[in-house]
Backbone as a chain_set.jsonl record, in Angstrom:
{"seq": "MYYMAKSLQLLGIFSILIGFIIKYPKLMDPKLLLASLIIFGSGMVIDKYLLK", "coords": {"N": [[11.462, -7.086, -41.107], [10.728, -7.503, -38.486], [9.459, -5.098, -37.775], [7.293, -5.212, -39.469], [5.861, -7.389, -38.438], [5.205, -6.433, -35.888], [3.675, -4.204, -36.612], [1.498, -5.442, -37.846], [0.37, -6.726, -35.639], [-0.334, -4.47, -34.121], [-2.184, -3.29, -35.859], [-4.194, -5.229, -35.808], [-5.035, -5.055, -33.118], [-5.928, -2.387, -33.042], [-8.039, -2.535, -34.872], [-9.839, -4.182, -33.518], [-10.407, -2.503, -31.372], [-11.608, -0.291, -32.685], [-13.815, -1.537, -33.869], [-15.176, -2.223, -31.559], [-15.764, 0.301, -30.487], [-17.395, 1.458, -32.465], [-19.771, -0.075, -32.482], [-20.811, 0.225, -29.843], [-23.012, -0.064, -27.703], [-24.001, -2.541, -28.413], [-22.841, -5.872, -29.266], [-19.719, -6.316, -31.023], [-19.192, -6.659, -34.596], [-19.031, -9.966, -35.722], [-17.569, -10.802, -37.971], [-15.686, -8.785, -38.362], [-14.303, -9.05, -35.973], [-13.21, -11.619, -36.311], [-11.581, -11.175, -38.563], [-9.785, -9.283, -37.541], [-8.584, -10.77, -35.524], [-7.281, -12.68, -37.077], [-5.451, -11.051, -38.429], [-3.946, -10.075, -36.25], [-3.006, -12.526, -35.269], [-1.448, -13.448, -37.411], [0.634, -11.601, -37.358], [1.699, -12.277, -34.874], [2.547, -14.902, -35.328], [4.514, -14.49, -37.272], [6.312, -13.021, -35.738], [6.961, -14.841, -33.696], [7.791, -17.338, -34.87], [9.13, -16.949, -37.358], [11.079, -15.06, -36.884], [12.768, -16.027, -34.968]], "CA": [[10.469, -8.095, -40.831], [10.277, -7.285, -37.112], [8.502, -3.99, -37.759], [6.086, -5.656, -40.152], [5.121, -8.228, -37.496], [4.644, -5.575, -34.839], [2.624, -3.359, -37.179], [0.318, -6.29, -38.019], [-0.225, -6.884, -34.318], [-0.953, -3.195, -33.766], [-3.359, -3.127, -36.707], [-5.226, -6.124, -35.286], [-5.559, -4.497, -31.862], [-6.702, -1.18, -33.364], [-9.3, -2.886, -35.53], [-10.741, -4.645, -32.459], [-10.821, -1.315, -30.632], [-12.519, 0.502, -33.504], [-15.063, -2.292, -33.967], [-15.874, -2.118, -30.275], [-16.254, 1.671, -30.309], [-18.465, 1.733, -33.429], [-21.004, -0.759, -32.074], [-20.64, 0.153, -28.388], [-23.988, -0.71, -26.814], [-24.179, -3.935, -28.825], [-21.596, -6.591, -29.518], [-19.112, -5.947, -32.293], [-19.451, -7.544, -35.722], [-18.161, -11.136, -35.619], [-16.662, -10.871, -39.12], [-14.589, -7.871, -38.068], [-13.521, -9.661, -34.91], [-12.443, -12.713, -36.89], [-10.551, -10.607, -39.42], [-8.75, -8.646, -36.721], [-7.831, -11.831, -34.857], [-6.392, -13.272, -38.077], [-4.366, -10.091, -38.642], [-3.101, -10.111, -35.062], [-2.37, -13.836, -35.204], [-0.383, -13.536, -38.408], [1.769, -10.846, -36.826], [2.282, -13.035, -33.781], [3.244, -16.052, -35.915], [5.743, -13.976, -37.886], [7.226, -12.64, -34.663], [7.392, -15.973, -32.882], [8.413, -18.447, -35.574], [10.021, -16.579, -38.45], [12.166, -14.186, -36.444], [13.635, -16.688, -33.981]], "C": [[9.887, -7.919, -39.418], [9.211, -6.191, -37.062], [7.208, -4.359, -38.474], [5.229, -6.51, -39.208], [4.466, -7.381, -36.411], [3.544, -4.668, -35.376], [1.363, -4.175, -37.467], [-0.384, -6.517, -36.683], [-0.946, -5.615, -33.891], [-2.217, -2.942, -34.581], [-4.505, -4.018, -36.235], [-5.859, -5.587, -34.021], [-6.408, -3.247, -32.139], [-8.024, -1.517, -34.031], [-10.307, -3.457, -34.526], [-11.277, -3.447, -31.684], [-11.845, -0.495, -31.414], [-13.857, -0.223, -33.674], [-15.865, -2.245, -32.69], [-16.476, -0.738, -30.092], [-17.435, 1.949, -31.239], [-19.794, 1.131, -32.971], [-21.117, -0.842, -30.566], [-21.768, -0.493, -27.599], [-24.2, -2.187, -27.152], [-22.813, -4.613, -28.931], [-21.032, -6.187, -30.871], [-19.399, -7.016, -33.348], [-18.512, -8.754, -35.664], [-17.192, -11.279, -36.787], [-15.457, -9.971, -38.906], [-13.696, -8.434, -36.97], [-12.656, -10.787, -35.45], [-11.304, -12.191, -37.764], [-9.432, -9.977, -38.595], [-7.948, -9.684, -35.941], [-6.878, -12.533, -35.819], [-5.209, -12.356, -38.341], [-3.404, -10.108, -37.465], [-2.342, -11.433, -34.97], [-1.264, -13.998, -36.223], [0.846, -12.743, -37.979], [2.465, -11.593, -35.706], [3.07, -14.244, -34.297], [4.546, -15.611, -36.568], [6.758, -13.648, -36.805], [7.787, -13.855, -33.946], [8.21, -16.995, -33.663], [9.4, -18.029, -36.66], [11.197, -15.727, -38.015], [13.096, -14.844, -35.429], [14.612, -17.621, -34.65]], "O": [[8.701, -8.16, -39.192], [8.188, -6.339, -36.392], [6.14, -3.864, -38.115], [4.007, -6.366, -39.183], [3.305, -7.595, -36.063], [2.577, -4.39, -34.667], [0.258, -3.646, -37.343], [-1.613, -6.499, -36.62], [-2.053, -5.681, -33.356], [-3.209, -2.437, -34.054], [-5.663, -3.602, -36.261], [-7.077, -5.649, -33.857], [-7.473, -3.071, -31.547], [-9.028, -0.851, -33.78], [-11.509, -3.235, -34.672], [-12.467, -3.386, -31.374], [-12.845, -0.055, -30.848], [-14.913, 0.408, -33.629], [-17.095, -2.229, -32.724], [-17.593, -0.618, -29.59], [-18.387, 2.616, -30.832], [-20.833, 1.783, -33.073], [-21.489, -1.894, -30.046], [-21.49, -1.432, -26.854], [-24.537, -2.986, -26.279], [-21.773, -3.992, -28.712], [-21.772, -5.766, -31.76], [-19.799, -8.134, -33.024], [-17.299, -8.572, -35.566], [-16.101, -11.823, -36.615], [-14.332, -10.349, -39.231], [-12.473, -8.308, -37.032], [-11.487, -10.898, -35.082], [-10.189, -12.709, -37.709], [-8.256, -10.129, -38.927], [-6.752, -9.496, -35.72], [-5.785, -12.938, -35.422], [-4.079, -12.828, -38.463], [-2.188, -10.149, -37.652], [-1.16, -11.447, -34.628], [-0.243, -14.621, -35.933], [1.975, -13.171, -38.216], [3.69, -11.549, -35.598], [4.133, -14.57, -33.767], [5.569, -16.283, -36.432], [7.94, -13.965, -36.944], [8.974, -13.889, -33.622], [9.228, -17.473, -33.163], [10.412, -18.701, -36.857], [12.212, -15.677, -38.709], [14.119, -14.261, -35.071], [15.417, -18.26, -33.973]]}, "num_chains": 1, "name": "protein.A"}
């Protein structure tokens, strides 16, 4: 469960990075940003509340 939470957090960070790189001169897509924040947040919730 620990590795699943950390991999979700890593996937969220990578998706933000890739969205930023793809649309570099402009702002990144807000839907992608929201989806990556949800992925990162779910990993953080699993790590903080379910593993303690």
